[in-house]
C-alpha positions, 0 to 999 in steps of 0.5 A: 738896261745895264745889268747889275752884278751882285757880288756878295763877299762871304765873311769868316775864316777858312778851315786852314786859317782856323787850324793854323790859329789853333796850332799856334795857340796850342804851341804857346800854351805848351810853352807856358804850362811849365812856368805856370806850374811854378807860378801856382806853386809859388803862390801856394807857398805865399798863401799858406805862409800868410794864412799861418801868419793870420792864424797866429795873429788871431790866436794872440788876439783871442788870448789877450781878449779872453785873458786865457792861454789859447793854443794854435795846433797842427792838424794831426801834428802836421802843419802842411795838413792845416791848423786849429785854434782851440777854444780855451773854455772847451779845448775838446769842443768846437775850435775857434778857427780851423784851416784845412790845407788842400794839397796842390803839388808838394808843399812842405812846412818845416817846424820843430813844434806841433803847437804854439800857445799864447799866454793872456799877455799875448806872448808865447809860452815857449822858451824859444820862438817857433819858426815855420819854413814853407816850400813847394816843388816847382818853385824856388819861393820860400817863406818863413813865419816866426814869432818875435819876443813880444809874441807878434808873428812876422813873415820873411822871404827866406829859407831860414828865420 
């Protein structure tokens, strides 16, 4: 009677294969980390600029809807900390909209104004249009948010408005 040999081949990874794979993944992750930090900082700049643009649009819309002047003001006088849309009927009460900015890296918002007031017509009450420049460390991405003469906000990918 012929004998049968049952060879069972074991499946899986050896310890050496696993260590080599983890070493390669670690090296690739180490190389990708600096560029990932720049990507995150650039995305934060774009997000903050878009959020301020949206807040300005909402403030303008509220001024037209309520037929009253509505104010968008910096939190503590610093746009990098956030902003608030004040209720014209109760300026010291609950705001209509608040945006608090979480700090991830060093983000900077440069502006000469601490508030933007929209008239019932939808135009700003200031004689000069406010502008806001958003920058962050680890990125060359810069955004500028400004207001045109009709009161509509716009965003540019530039270091000046």
